[in-house]
C-alpha positions in Angstrom: -79.0 -32.0 -54.1 -79.3 -35.4 -53.1 -79.8 -36.5 -49.3 -76.2 -37.1 -49.3 -75.1 -34.2 -50.5 -77.4 -32.1 -48.1 -76.0 -34.1 -45.3 -72.1 -33.1 -46.5 -73.4 -29.4 -46.7 -74.4 -29.4 -43.5 -71.4 -30.9 -42.4 -69.2 -28.7 -44.1 -71.2 -26.0 -42.6 -71.2 -26.9 -39.2 -67.4 -27.4 -39.5 -66.9 -24.2 -40.7 -69.1 -22.3 -37.7 -67.0 -24.5 -35.5 -64.0 -22.9 -36.8 -65.0 -19.7 -37.0 -66.0 -19.9 -33.3 -62.7 -21.2 -32.1 -60.7 -18.4 -33.9 -60.8 -14.6 -32.8 -63.1 -13.3 -35.3 -60.9 -10.1 -35.5 -57.7 -12.1 -36.2 -59.2 -14.2 -38.6 -61.0 -11.9 -41.0 -57.8 -9.3 -40.8 -55.5 -12.6 -41.7 -57.7 -13.2 -44.5 -57.7 -9.7 -45.5 -54.2 -9.5 -45.5 -54.0 -13.0 -47.8 -56.2 -11.1 -49.9 -54.1 -8.1 -50.3 -50.9 -10.3 -50.5 -52.7 -12.0 -53.3 -54.0 -8.6 -55.1 -50.3 -7.2 -54.9 -48.7 -9.8 -57.0 -49.8 -8.0 -60.3 -47.9 -5.0 -58.6 -45.0 -6.6 -58.2 -45.0 -8.3 -61.3 -45.3 -4.9 -63.3 -42.1 -3.7 -61.2 -40.2 -7.0 -62.5 -40.7 -9.3 -59.7 -41.0 -12.9 -61.1 -43.7 -15.3 -59.9 -41.2 -17.5 -58.3 -39.5 -14.6 -56.4 -42.7 -13.6 -55.3 -43.7 -17.1 -53.8 -40.4 -17.2 -52.0 -40.9 -13.8 -50.3 -44.1 -14.5 -49.1 -43.4 -18.2 -48.0 -44.7 -18.6 -44.5 -46.2 -14.8 -44.2 -49.8 -15.6 -43.7 -50.7 -12.6 -41.0 -49.9 -9.2 -40.4 -47.0 -8.6 -37.7 -48.8 -7.0 -34.8 -45.7 -5.9 -33.3 -44.9 -3.8 -36.4 -48.2 -2.0 -36.1 -48.0 -1.5 -32.3 -44.4 -0.2 -33.4 -45.9 1.9 -36.1 -48.5 3.4 -33.6 -46.3 4.3 -30.7 -45.7 8.1 -30.5 -43.3 8.7 -27.3 -44.7 10.9 -24.9 -41.1 11.6 -23.7 -39.2 13.8 -26.1 -35.4 13.2 -25.0 -33.5 16.3 -23.9 -30.3 17.0 -25.9 -28.0 15.7 -23.2 -29.9 12.3 -22.7 -29.7 11.9 -26.8 -25.8 12.3 -26.9 -25.2 10.4 -23.7 -26.5 7.4 -24.9 -24.6 7.3 -27.8 -21.5 9.2 -26.9 -20.1 7.6 -24.0 -16.9 5.5 -23.0 -18.8 2.3 -24.1 -19.3 3.5 -27.6 -16.0 5.2 -28.0 -13.9 1.9 -26.6 -16.0 -0.5 -28.8 -15.3 1.8 -31.7 -11.4 1.9 -31.4 -11.7 -2.3 -30.8 -13.4 -2.1 -34.2 -10.7 0.3 -35.8 -8.1 -2.4 -35.0 -9.8 -5.2 -35.6 -11.1 -4.0 -39.5 -8.0 -1.9 -40.0 -7.1 -3.6 -43.0 -10.5 -3.4 -44.8 -11.1 0.3 -43.4 -7.7 1.1 -45.4 -9.2 -0.3 -48.5 -12.8 1.4 -47.9 -11.1 4.8 -47.0 -8.9 4.8 -49.7 -11.8 3.7 -52.4 -14.2 6.2 -51.3 -12.6 9.0 -49.3 -14.8 8.7 -46.3 -13.3 9.0 -42.9 -13.2 5.3 -41.2 -13.8 6.9 -38.2 -17.3 8.5 -39.8 -18.2 5.1 -40.8 -17.4 3.3 -37.4 -19.8 6.1 -35.6 -22.6 4.8 -38.1 -21.9 1.7 -37.3 -22.3 2.4 -33.8 -25.5 4.4 -34.3 -27.2 2.0 -36.2 -26.9 -1.4 -35.1 -24.2 -0.9 -32.0 -21.5 -2.7 -33.9 -23.8 -5.3 -35.2 -25.1 -6.4 -31.7 -28.6 -5.2 -33.0 -28.3 -7.9 -35.5 -28.4 -10.6 -32.9 -31.5 -9.5 -31.1 -34.5 -11.5 -32.3 -37.0 -9.3 -30.7 -35.7 -6.5 -33.0 -35.1 -8.2 -36.3 -37.7 -9.7 -38.3 -39.1 -10.6 -41.6 -38.5 -7.6 -43.9 -41.1 -8.8 -46.0 -43.7 -9.3 -43.6 -42.9 -6.3 -42.1 -43.0 -3.8 -45.0 -46.1 -5.8 -46.4 -48.0 -5.2 -42.9 -47.1 -1.3 -43.0 -48.6 -1.5 -46.8 -51.9 -3.3 -45.7 -52.6 -1.6 -42.3 -50.7 1.6 -42.0 -52.1 4.4 -44.2 -49.7 6.7 -43.0 -47.0 4.6 -44.4 -48.5 2.9 -46.9 -47.0 4.4 -50.2 -43.5 4.0 -48.2 -44.0 0.4 -47.6 -45.4 -0.6 -51.1 -42.1 1.0 -52.8 -39.9 -0.5 -50.1 -41.4 -4.1 -50.6 -41.0 -4.0 -54.3 -37.4 -2.9 -53.5 -37.0 -5.8 -51.1 -38.1 -8.4 -53.5 -35.6 -7.1 -56.0 -33.0 -7.5 -53.7 -34.2 -11.0 -53.1 -34.5 -11.5 -56.8 -30.8 -10.1 -57.3 -29.7 -13.6 -55.3 -27.4 -11.0 -52.7 -29.5 -12.6 -49.8 -32.2 -15.4 -49.6 -35.5 -15.2 -47.9 -34.8 -16.4 -44.5 -31.8 -13.9 -44.0 -34.0 -10.8 -45.5 -33.9 -9.5 -42.0 -34.6 -5.6 -40.9 -36.0 -3.6 -38.3 -39.8 -3.0 -38.0 -39.7 -0.3 -40.6 -37.6 -2.7 -43.1 -34.1 -1.0 -42.2 -31.7 -3.5 -42.9 -27.8 -5.1 -42.0 -25.3 -3.6 -39.8 -25.5 -0.1 -41.2 -29.6 -0.2 -41.5 -30.4 0.5 -45.1 -33.8 0.8 -46.5 -34.5 -1.5 -49.3 -34.2 1.6 -51.9 -31.4 2.8 -50.4 -29.7 -0.6 -50.5 -30.4 -0.8 -54.4 -29.0 2.5 -55.1 -25.7 2.3 -52.8 -25.0 -1.8 -51.9 -21.4 -2.8 -52.5 -19.9 -6.3 -52.8 -16.6 -5.0 -50.8 -15.1 -8.3 -50.0 -15.7 -9.7 -53.7 -17.8 -12.7 -52.8 -20.5 -11.8 -55.7 -22.8 -10.9 -53.0 -23.5 -7.2 -51.4 -24.2 -8.5 -48.2 -24.6 -6.2 -45.3 -26.3 -8.2 -43.1 -23.1 -10.6 -42.7 -20.0 -9.1 -44.2 -19.0 -5.9 -42.1 -16.7 -4.8 -45.4 -19.9 -4.6 -47.5 -21.9 -2.7 -44.9 -19.4 -0.2 -44.3 -18.6 0.5 -47.7 -22.0 0.9 -48.5 -22.3 3.3 -46.0 -19.4 5.3 -47.3 -20.8 4.7 -50.8 -23.5 6.5 -49.8 -21.4 9.3 -48.5 -19.3 9.8 -51.5 -22.1 9.9 -54.0 -23.8 12.5 -52.0 -20.7 15.2 -51.7 -18.7 13.9 -49.2 -15.5 16.1 -49.2 -12.6 14.0 -48.6 -9.8 15.4 -45.9 -12.7 17.7 -44.3 -14.1 17.4 -41.2 -18.1 17.8 -40.1 -17.5 20.7 -38.4 -16.1 22.9 -35.4 -17.0 23.2 -31.9 -16.8 27.1 -31.3 -16.7 29.7 -28.2 -19.3 32.5 -28.7 -18.5 36.0 -27.4 -21.0 37.1 -24.7 -23.9 39.2 -25.6 -24.0 39.1 -29.3 -26.7 38.1 -31.6 -25.4 35.9 -35.0 -27.0 36.0 -38.5 -28.8 33.0 -39.7 -27.7 30.8 -42.3 -24.3 30.1 -43.8 -21.1 32.5 -44.5 -17.2 31.8 -44.7 -15.5 30.5 -41.5 -13.4 33.6 -41.9 -16.6 35.7 -41.6 -17.5 33.9 -38.6 -14.1 34.6 -36.8 -14.4 38.0 -38.1 -17.0 38.5 -35.7 -15.7 36.9 -32.6 -16.6 32.9 -33.4 -13.6 31.2 -32.3 -12.6 27.3 -32.4 -13.4 26.0 -28.7 -10.0 24.6 -28.3 -8.1 27.9 -29.7 -7.1 26.6 -33.1 -7.6 28.5 -36.6 -9.9 26.9 -38.9 -7.6 25.0 -41.4 -9.9 26.0 -44.6 -11.2 29.8 -43.6 -12.8 29.7 -47.0 -15.4 26.9 -46.4 -18.8 28.1 -45.8 -20.5 27.3 -42.4 -23.5 27.5 -40.4 -23.6 28.4 -36.5 -26.0 25.1 -34.8 -26.9 25.7 -30.9 -28.5 22.6 -29.7 -28.6 23.5 -26.2 -29.0 27.0 -25.8 -26.3 29.7 -25.6 -24.9 28.2 -22.2 -24.6 24.6 -24.3 -21.8 23.7 -26.6 -22.1 25.6 -30.3 -21.2 24.3 -33.6 -20.1 25.5 -36.9 -21.2 23.3 -39.5 -19.4 22.6 -43.0 -20.7 20.8 -46.1 -20.1 17.4 -44.5 -22.6 17.9 -41.8 -25.2 18.1 -44.1 -23.9 15.3 -46.3 -24.4 13.2 -42.7 -27.8 14.3 -42.5 -28.5 12.2 -46.1 -28.0 9.3 -44.0 -30.6 10.4 -41.3 -32.2 14.0 -41.8 -31.7 14.9 -38.2 -29.3 17.4 -36.7 -28.8 15.5 -33.6 -27.7 12.2 -35.6 -25.3 14.0 -37.7 -24.0 15.6 -34.6 -23.6 12.5 -32.7 -22.1 10.9 -35.6 -19.3 13.5 -36.0 -18.7 13.7 -32.0 -18.5 10.0 -31.6 -16.1 9.8 -34.7 -13.8 12.6 -33.2 -13.8 10.7 -29.9 -12.9 7.4 -31.6 -10.1 9.0 -33.2 -8.6 10.3 -30.3 -9.5 14.1 -30.7 -11.0 14.7 -27.6 -14.4 15.4 -26.4 -16.5 18.6 -26.0 -15.1 21.6 -24.5 -18.4 23.0 -23.2 -20.5 20.0 -21.9 -24.3 19.9 -22.4 -26.2 21.5 -19.4 -27.7 18.7 -17.3 -29.7 19.3 -14.3 -27.7 16.7 -12.4 -24.2 15.2 -12.1 -23.6 12.6 -15.3 -22.6 9.1 -14.6 -19.8 7.2 -16.4 -20.6 4.7 -18.7 -19.8 2.0 -16.1 -21.7 3.5 -13.4 -24.9 3.9 -15.7 -24.7 0.2 -15.9 -24.1 -0.1 -11.7 -27.2 1.9 -11.6 -29.4 -0.4 -13.8 -28.0 -3.2 -12.1 -29.0 -1.8 -8.7 -32.2 -1.0 -9.8 -32.6 -4.2 -11.0 -31.2 -5.8 -7.7 -34.0 -3.5 -5.9 -37.1 -4.9 -8.2 -37.4 -1.9 -10.5 -36.0 -2.8 -13.6 -35.9 -6.0 -15.9 -33.9 -4.6 -18.9 -30.9 -5.1 -20.3 -27.7 -3.6 -18.5 -26.4 -1.6 -21.4 -25.5 1.5 -19.8 -28.4 3.0 -22.0 -31.3 5.1 -20.1 -34.3 4.2 -22.2 -37.8 4.1 -21.0 -37.3 1.3 -19.1 -34.3 2.7 -17.2 -36.2 5.9 -16.5 -39.4 4.4 -15.5 -37.4 2.3 -12.7 -35.6 5.6 -11.5 -38.9 7.3 -11.1 -40.3 4.7 -9.3 -37.2 5.0 -7.0 -37.3 8.2 -6.8 -41.0 8.0 -5.4 -40.0 5.7 -2.8 -37.5 7.6 -1.6 -39.4 10.9 -1.9 -37.2 12.8 -4.5 -38.6 14.7 -7.2 -39.6 12.1 -10.1 -37.6 13.6 -12.8 -36.0 10.1 -14.0 -32.7 11.4 -14.4 -29.5 9.2 -14.0 -27.7 11.2 -11.5 -24.6 10.3 -9.6 -26.7 11.7 -6.5 -29.1 8.8 -6.8 -26.7 6.5 -7.5 -24.8 7.2 -4.0 -28.2 7.0 -2.3 -28.6 3.5 -3.9 -25.2 2.3 -2.6 -25.9 3.3 0.3 -29.2 1.1 0.5 
């Protein structure tokens, strides 16, 4: 090596050392590892039909894992919401009122979608509410992020979700390759759920619909496409047109009930009646009894469409919330037997007032959205501690009255 080459080599080593010392070593190594993973995953994508040009577009600007995605993936909430908390945050005056407004605004499209797919419009509106607050979540940059980066982060660094994330990442690039959306608008939640009705990429590929006829299946910007896509999923999974999801029922006291399904007529024969006293319209339908809040809470007989809703999200609470919200939007009324709350429930407007007053007293800095999440609950507990009350975190009328007197 010449003297010049030796000096140049020394300068390069020194510059590299200075750069390494100027960067957080863990982050630098992680980024390098992530970039190697991205380079290696190209071959897997190619085997699945992803072109080099699509791959390059998908990963343009994606140079490091998303730390917030990993934080959300690791987060295991200590608080398991009681059943009333889950439903109060999802079925309330605010979600019902907005659902009715959306029903009026999108009526011509809902008419077409309901006719084409046979799925009740109120069910679709309730899903839209549950998944993205009627599209409001899509405007929140703290929630929406690059689907490619999120899924690549999980595939690279989350062993539990690695297989899922790799599969979804390939599907996301197929969406990009199809031309339905460009890479700058391929946004979703931290786990890759996308658009107004929050479809993961593989479900999008299976069910996405171009309802508005513009040549693209755009569930991010087209409400008709998003609602029709949800309807298509339900139809293809066996939705029964003209049937409800289930019935609130009253249970005879002091009786044990069989597990599993039997006909509504047999349930009626052992004393299980509709809560409002009407007869079951299709007594031959098979139904299963669900009691989510003990014998003192509301009880339901669920028919097939309830299980079809669970194909959207495999949760009894989710499917029931969709059904209850849909019924409220349609004007059928709420529960006859309410949930068992250890306090007096606030209205939606009163819950917002509680959040405003907690904020004014310096306990809360979140959104005034009428939803009691971890931030609101922590603020309530802090106030309860100051007032010498039991720190249960409940958004009660009793607490609001005390705040009004402050």
